[in-house]
Every structure is written in structure tokens, then in C-alpha cells.
C-alpha positions, 0 to 999 in steps of 0.5 A: 515440496509441499511444505515449501508451498505451504510456507510460500502461501503463509508468507503471502497471506501474512503480507501487508498492503497499505492502500493510500487513497483519498476517495473512500469508495475507491479504497473500499473496493480495492480493500474488498478485492485484496482482504481475503488474500492479504492483510490490508490497511487503508489511509486517506492522505499522503501525510500519514504514510511515513508514520503508518509505515513505522507502525505496520511495515507494509510489504506493498503500497498502493498509492493514489496519484492524486491525493488531497494536499500531497500528491502520490508522486511526492509521497513516493519521493519521500518514501524512496529517500528514506533508508527504511522504506526505499525498497518497499514496492509502490504501485500507483493507482488512479481513477483518472481516465485520461 
């Protein structure tokens, strides 16, 4: 039983989370909360998501709804249309209070 727990913890520790947020302070806060438990990678624009997914193969994407020139919703549609990335879970994040 203990070896399964160790293996599960190792898998969690090796998980890669891609943080996509165009506000540096938001990305920094999120990364600081997660970096001690997961591998993190941060980018600040939606146009880079597909190429970054090619190189780092994230296990989860935290995606800002409001990005500069490309909305998070458009990025998500692009991801879900791609056969290699359609199964990557996406969690939308936003600083919008409304």
C-alpha cells in the first residue's frame, strides 16, 4: 500500500501545469501557490499555447478568460479541436469580479 502512495505522490509532483495569464502579478501569485507541489510553466498570451503544448505537454492548463488579442475561450476552442490536446483539462481563471 505504501508503494502506491509513493508512486501517486511522484506522479503528482511530476505533473506540469501551464498557466496562461497576461497579467504578470496574477501569473506570479498562481505560480507561487503551485510551484511547491507541481512543475509550472507560465506564458502571457494565447497565441503561444499550442507551441508550448508541443514542447512541455502540460497535464493541466489554467487559462485566463481575458487575454490580450486572443480570448481564453478562443484558445480553449483551438485546444479542444486539436487531437493531441483535446483531453488536457482546462480551468478558466479570471480577476473579473462581476
